[in-house]
C-alpha positions in Angstrom: 164.5 38.4 278.9 168.1 38.7 280.1 170.8 38.7 277.5 172.9 35.5 277.6 176.6 35.5 277.2 177.3 33.3 274.1 180.0 30.7 274.9 182.8 30.9 272.2 183.7 27.6 270.5 186.7 26.9 268.3 185.8 24.3 265.7 188.4 22.0 264.1 187.4 19.8 261.2 188.8 18.8 257.8 185.3 18.1 256.3 183.5 21.0 254.7 180.2 19.1 255.0 180.7 18.5 258.7 181.8 22.1 259.2 178.4 23.2 257.8 176.5 20.8 260.0 178.4 21.6 263.2 178.2 25.3 262.6 174.4 25.0 262.4 174.3 23.0 265.6 176.4 25.7 267.4 174.1 28.4 266.2 171.0 26.4 267.3 172.6 26.1 270.8 173.4 29.8 270.9 177.1 29.3 270.8 179.4 31.8 269.1 181.8 30.3 266.5 185.0 31.9 267.6 187.1 30.2 264.9 186.9 27.5 262.3 190.0 25.5 261.5 191.3 22.5 259.7 194.5 20.8 260.8 196.8 23.1 258.8 195.2 26.4 259.9 194.9 25.1 263.5 198.7 24.6 263.6 199.3 28.1 262.3 196.9 29.6 264.7 198.3 28.0 267.8 201.9 28.9 266.6 200.8 32.6 266.5 198.7 32.6 269.6 200.3 31.4 272.9 197.0 32.0 274.6 193.4 31.8 273.3 191.4 34.4 275.3 188.6 34.6 272.7 187.8 30.8 272.9 186.1 29.0 275.7 186.4 25.5 274.4 187.3 23.3 271.4 185.0 21.1 269.3 187.1 18.6 267.3 185.8 16.6 264.3 188.7 14.8 262.6 188.9 11.4 261.0 190.1 8.8 263.5 193.2 8.1 261.4 194.3 11.8 261.6 192.9 13.0 264.9 195.9 12.3 267.1 198.0 15.1 265.5 195.2 17.7 266.2 194.8 16.4 269.8 198.5 16.7 270.4 198.5 20.2 269.2 195.6 21.3 271.3 196.6 19.5 274.5 200.1 20.7 274.1 199.4 24.4 273.5 196.0 25.1 275.0 194.6 24.4 278.4 191.0 24.9 277.3 188.5 22.0 277.6 188.1 19.9 274.5 185.3 17.8 273.1 185.7 15.2 270.3 182.6 14.9 268.2 181.0 11.5 267.5 180.2 10.4 263.9 177.5 12.6 262.5 174.4 10.6 261.4 173.1 11.5 257.9 170.5 14.3 258.0 168.1 11.9 256.2 168.1 9.7 259.4 166.1 12.3 261.2 165.7 10.5 264.5 169.3 9.5 264.9 170.4 13.0 263.7 168.2 14.6 266.3 169.5 12.4 269.1 173.1 13.1 268.1 172.4 16.9 268.0 170.8 16.8 271.4 173.7 14.8 272.9 176.3 17.2 271.4 174.6 20.2 272.9 174.5 18.6 276.3 178.2 17.8 276.1 179.0 21.3 274.9 177.2 22.7 278.0 179.4 20.5 280.3 182.4 21.7 278.3 181.6 25.4 278.9 180.9 24.8 282.6 184.4 23.2 282.9 185.8 26.3 281.1 184.1 28.6 283.7 185.4 26.4 286.6 188.9 26.7 285.3 188.7 30.4 285.2 187.0 30.8 288.5 189.7 28.7 290.3 192.1 31.6 289.6 189.8 34.2 291.2 191.0 35.9 294.4 189.5 34.2 297.5 188.2 37.5 298.8 185.9 37.9 295.8 183.7 35.0 296.8 181.2 34.8 299.7 181.8 32.2 302.5 178.2 32.2 303.6 175.1 32.3 301.4 171.5 32.7 302.4 168.8 31.9 299.8 165.4 33.6 300.1 162.5 31.8 298.4 159.0 32.9 297.9 155.9 32.9 295.8 152.6 34.7 296.3 153.1 37.5 298.8 156.9 37.1 298.5 158.0 40.5 297.3 156.4 42.4 300.2 157.7 39.9 302.8 161.2 39.9 301.3 161.2 43.7 301.2 160.2 43.8 304.9 163.0 41.4 305.7 165.7 43.3 303.7 164.7 46.7 305.0 165.2 45.4 308.6 168.6 43.9 308.0 171.6 46.0 309.1 174.0 47.2 306.4 176.8 45.0 305.0 176.1 41.7 306.6 179.0 39.3 305.7 176.7 37.1 303.5 175.7 36.8 299.9 172.0 36.3 299.1 170.1 34.6 296.4 166.5 35.5 295.8 164.2 33.0 294.1 160.7 34.2 293.4 157.9 32.6 291.5 156.9 35.2 288.9 155.6 35.4 285.3 158.1 35.2 282.5 159.7 38.5 281.6 158.6 40.0 285.0 161.7 38.8 286.9 163.6 41.9 285.9 161.0 44.0 287.7 161.9 42.5 291.1 164.9 44.7 291.5 162.7 47.8 291.3 159.8 46.3 293.3 161.9 45.1 296.3 163.6 48.4 297.2 164.3 50.5 300.3 167.2 48.4 301.6 171.0 48.6 301.5 171.8 45.5 299.5 172.5 45.8 295.7 170.2 43.4 293.9 170.8 42.2 290.3 169.1 39.6 288.1 171.5 36.9 287.1 172.6 37.2 283.4 175.3 35.2 281.9 178.1 34.6 284.4 178.2 36.4 287.8 179.7 36.2 291.2 178.1 35.8 294.6 179.6 38.7 296.7 179.0 39.4 300.4 176.6 42.2 300.9 174.8 41.7 297.5 171.8 39.8 296.2 171.5 37.8 293.0 167.9 37.3 291.7 167.2 33.9 290.0 165.9 34.3 286.5 162.5 32.7 285.7 163.3 31.3 282.3 166.7 29.7 282.6 168.3 27.3 285.1 171.4 28.3 287.0 174.6 26.5 287.8 176.1 27.3 291.2 179.9 26.6 291.2 182.5 26.7 293.9 184.1 30.0 294.9 180.9 31.9 294.3 180.5 31.6 290.5 177.0 31.5 289.1 176.3 30.6 285.5 173.0 31.0 283.6 172.4 28.1 281.3 170.1 27.8 278.3 167.9 25.1 279.9 164.4 25.9 281.1 163.4 25.1 284.7 161.9 21.6 285.0 158.6 21.0 286.7 155.5 23.1 287.4 157.1 26.2 289.0 159.5 28.8 287.5 162.1 29.2 288.9 162.1 25.7 290.5 162.9 26.6 294.1 163.6 23.0 295.2 166.4 22.9 292.6 167.8 26.3 293.5 168.0 25.3 297.2 169.4 21.8 296.6 172.0 23.0 294.1 173.2 25.7 296.5 173.2 23.2 299.4 175.5 20.8 297.5 178.1 23.6 297.1 177.8 25.5 300.4 176.6 22.8 302.7 176.8 24.0 306.4 177.5 27.6 305.1 174.0 27.8 303.5 171.0 29.3 305.1 167.4 29.1 303.7 164.4 31.3 304.5 161.1 30.3 303.1 158.7 33.2 302.8 155.0 33.5 301.8 153.9 31.4 298.9 151.0 29.4 297.5 152.5 25.9 296.8 155.0 23.4 298.3 158.0 24.3 296.2 161.0 24.4 298.4 160.0 21.5 300.6 162.4 19.0 299.0 165.1 21.6 298.8 164.8 22.3 302.6 165.3 18.5 303.2 168.5 18.6 301.1 169.8 21.7 302.8 169.3 20.2 306.2 170.9 16.9 305.2 173.9 18.9 303.9 174.2 20.7 307.3 172.5 24.0 306.3 170.1 26.1 308.3 166.4 26.4 307.4 164.1 29.1 308.6 160.5 30.0 307.7 158.1 32.9 307.9 155.4 32.3 310.4 152.3 31.1 308.4 150.0 33.5 310.2 152.1 36.5 308.9 151.9 35.3 305.3 149.6 36.4 302.5 149.8 32.7 301.5 151.1 30.2 304.1 151.4 27.1 301.9 155.2 27.3 301.3 156.2 28.0 304.9 153.8 25.3 306.1 155.3 22.8 303.6 158.8 23.6 304.9 157.7 23.4 308.5 156.1 20.0 307.9 159.6 18.6 307.0 160.8 19.1 310.6 163.9 20.9 309.1 162.9 24.5 310.2 164.8 25.6 313.2 163.3 29.1 313.5 160.0 30.9 312.6 159.2 34.5 312.6 157.8 37.5 310.8 160.1 39.0 308.1 161.3 41.6 310.6 162.0 39.0 313.3 163.9 36.8 310.9 166.1 39.7 309.9 166.8 40.6 313.5 167.6 36.9 314.2 170.0 36.7 311.3 171.8 39.8 312.4 172.1 38.4 315.9 173.4 35.1 314.6 176.1 36.9 312.6 177.0 39.0 315.7 176.0 42.3 314.1 
């Protein structure tokens, strides 16, 4: 399994008991405790550190009567996202405590995504890809995608995302199985960037967040539904970001995953192509895409590669 980057959280609380509980929740959610402060040590820390490069976000747990001072300190001297914790239910109230913990972890994930978005907004425009094509497949996919990529000319001005149904722990093998082409291919791990002329492979065990300006973030959430990765979700999430600048190609596969995603992509102004069913090891996925009426071009992997190069005037 890919190694996840652990988001770094600064914890602020005056309660030793709450500190213990919150540190346990952070560990459960695979967050790194970057610093633990009370109001006094927080003030000293912020006085000494004009920037906080080792912290991705703040979690604040201070009594309501005293919280304003800490908030003023953080908001005045740090531009990192901040989360104020709700009251912690007693551990003895197992159900309420579990609900609180789950909600806190969900809020922390949003907090970290905002932190990433604030960083990525400062990235040079030239780092991010303007056009993205997502290649989705299941049974028979690796061979079809390999044929497609080996036919593509070098250095097309697009970034690519490759989503392939595959068994857990085998996604890392795709980069060595789909070879013989000129496009660097890498399994997404942690935080990465969509770059023109390169391919990011969707991991099988964790959902991705696609952000503006080409940022891609691996979360700790498993894919929902029957298929991993969930290609409908991959396509739809990309479509909402790239809209008319997204292209989708549905290759060989033995299910209908991607069908809903194709509808979303088309509704957002994107382009949807499919491998001709008769050229597939398993035609179910292309047939499902074609049945939506969203597919504007069909072809063998080689024909689709030639058509893409022609569309990009290469």
